[in-house]
N, C-alpha and C positions, 0 to 999 in steps of 0.2 A: 376778513370776511366781507362780502358784499351786503350792503344794507339797502333795503327798499322801504319807502315810506308810503303808506296808503292813507290818503286824507292829508291835505296840506293846508290846514288852518293854523290856529294858534300853536297847538302842540307839534304838528308836523314841521312847521317853520322853526320852532325852537330846537327840535332834534337836528334838523338840517344845519342850522347854524353851528351847533356843537360839533357835528361831523366835519364841517368846513374848517373849524379851528383846529381840529385834530383829536381823534380818539384812537388810541393805540390799537392796531390790528383791525381797524374798521374803516370802510370807505362808503360814501354815498354812491349808489349805482343808478337808481331810477326812482320815479315817483308815479303813483296812481292817484287820480282825482276824478271826482264827478264832473269837474269843469276843467278841461285842458287849458283853456285860456287863463283862468284864474290861477291855475298852478304855474303856468309859464310866467305870468306877471309876478307871482310871489317868489319864484326862483330868481327872477331877474332883480327883484327888490333887495335880495340878500347876497347877490353876486354869486349864485350857485349855478352850476351847470349839471343837468341830469336829464336823461330821457324821460318822457312822460308816456307811460304805457298802461295797459289794462292790468287788472288784478291777476289774470292768468299769466301774463308775460312777466309780471313782477315775481310770481312764484317760480317761474322757470329760470329766472336770472339771479335771484338773490338768496343768500344763506339765511338772512334774518329779515323778516317783514315786520316793520313797526306799524301797527294798526291804530290809527287815531282819527277815524272817520266817524260820521254820525252813526248812532246805534243801529238804525235800519239798514246800514250798508255792511254791518259786521259779517254776516254770513257770506256775502259775495266776495269778501276779502279773505276770510278765514278758511273757507273750504278749499280753494285752490292752493293756498299756502300750506295747509296741513296735509292735503293729498299728495303734495310734492315732498313731504317729509321735512318741511322747513321749521324754523323757530318762529313762532308768532308772538311778538312782544306787544302787549296791549294794556290799556287801562279800562277796557269795556267790560267790567265785571257784571254790570246790569244785563248786558247782552248774553253773557255766559249763563247767568241764572235763568234767563228766559228760555234757553235751550241747552240744557246740560249734556245733550247727546253729542255736542261738539267735542267734549272731552274723550268720549269713546271713539269718535271719528279720528281724533288725533292719535290715539293709541293704536288703532288699526293700521294707520298709514305711516307710523314712525315719526309723526310730527310732534311738536312740543309747544304748549301754550305757557308763556311766562307772563304773569299778571303783575305789572308794576305797582308799586305802593300808591301812586297817585297822590291825592291830597290828604291822605290819612297817615297818622303816626301810630306806632305801637304794634304793627302787624307781626313783627318778630316775636313779641311777648305773647300775643294771642295764639300764634301757631305753636309756640312752646307749650302754653297752657293746654292747648287742645290735645296734646299727647297724653295728658292726664284726663281729668274730668272738669269741664266748665259747667257751672251751675246756671249762669245767666250772663247775657251780653245785652247791654242797653246803649243806644246811641241817640244823641240829641243834636240835630243840625239846625243852625240858625243862619239865615242868609238874607242879604238885602232883597227886598221884594222884587226889584227889577231882574234879578238873576233867576227867578222862578217863573217869570211870565211865560205863558204858552204851555206850561206843563199839562199833560193830558188830564191828570186828576183835578186840577183847578178848572179846566174847561168843562169837563164832564159834570162837575158838581156845582158849577156856577159860582165859584169862589172868586171874589173881586179883591185883588191886593194892590190896586193902583194908587189908592190914596190913604194908606194906613197911617195912623198916628201913634199906634202902639203895637207890640208884637201880637201876631195872630197864629195860633196853632192850626196848620192847614192839613196835617196828616198825622195819624197815630196808628201804628199797626206793625206788621211784619216787614222785614227787609225785602221779601219777595214782592209784596204788594206795593211797597215804596218804589222798587225798581220798575214796576209796571206803570205806576202813576207819575213817576218823575224820572224817565229814562235818561235825561240829559243832566240830572242833578245829583243822583245818589249812587254813583259808582263807588263812592267811599263806603257806603253802607253795604253794598253788594260785596265789595272786597273783604270787609270785616266779616260778613256772613260766611264767605268761602274759607276764610282763615280759621274761623271758630266753630260755631255749633250749627251752621246752616242757615238758609234764608228764612225758614219758617219760625225758628226759635229765636232768632235775633230780633229784638224789639227796636222800633225806630219812631222818633218824633221829628217832624219837620216844621219849623217856624219861619214865617215871613216876618222879618224883624227890621223895621225902619230905623232902629237905633244902631244897627250894625253897618259897618262899611267893609267888613271882611267876612268871608265865608267861614263860619265857626262850627267845629265838630267836637263834641265831647263824648267819649266812650267810657263805660263802666263795665268791668269784667270781674266776676266772682267765680273763682275756680278753687279746686282742692290744693293747688300749688301756690296760688297768689291771689291777691285782690288788688286791683289797680284802677285808677281813673286818670284820664289824660284829656287835655283840651288843646286843639290847634286852631289858630286863626290865620287863614290863608288870604293873601292879598289877591283880589280878583284881577284877571288880565283885562286890559283896556278893551281889546277887540271882542272878548266874550266874557262878560261878568260872571257867568255860571261856572267858568273854569278858572281855578286858581293858578297863579304864576308857578307855583311849586310843582304842578302836575307835569308840565313838560320837563322840568328838571329831574323829576323822579324817573321819567322814561330814559333820560340821558344816563342817569346813574345806573339803572338796570342794564342798559345797553353796554355801558362801560364794564359792568360786572361780568357780562357774558364772555368778554374777551380778555379780561385782566388775569394776571397770575395770582392775585390776591383779591378775594372778595370778602368784605366785612359784613356780617349779618347773614341770616339764613335765606 
């Protein structure tokens, strides 16, 4: 199957590297980016050769489109891909929550949205529990302050996190409101919400924590089938501290699963 990558930053480059090394039954065909020159330079830096095209051209050429662009570009990539009946592989759960009509759009056109696990663990357990009754889902995210800089919620509320000496709770509320206020930081919470009891019932705390060097997420789930609590500490990527290194790897794992004869996990 031909793979196209939309957005060629930290995640896009990581996926391209994996394709270059070799993923069975998958090949890198083309790339779409907001900056053709940056994409060309990034491709050259990893020794990759691929056409740089528009999202519409990507949709016409590729069987699978890996979407890893900024949140604001999600629709421009997703709509042509799904309209062409393609598989859209993404970690942009926050963008999906902001406009759930994209799911109906995919269904109408025969497209498919595959949401990769991203930086969160335990989604298989949450999805299984959701087949029964989940009473509550709570998530606490703690990140080094620099990874939260520029978030709309901080800007709109005048919250200064530049010189913290101790952890500061910067947000408490629903996953939906968290996705709105921190679109580049809480795809993990949005994914959890979509897997479980929805963005309004999923509760979220976000801490700017100067004692942390890793992006840390703890989830607690209470259901009629199980009660569980899990914590993951993700190593931030050097190029983009708000994105954990494991995020690109989760996309590669999801991509591999789409073409593999054996896929472990739901």
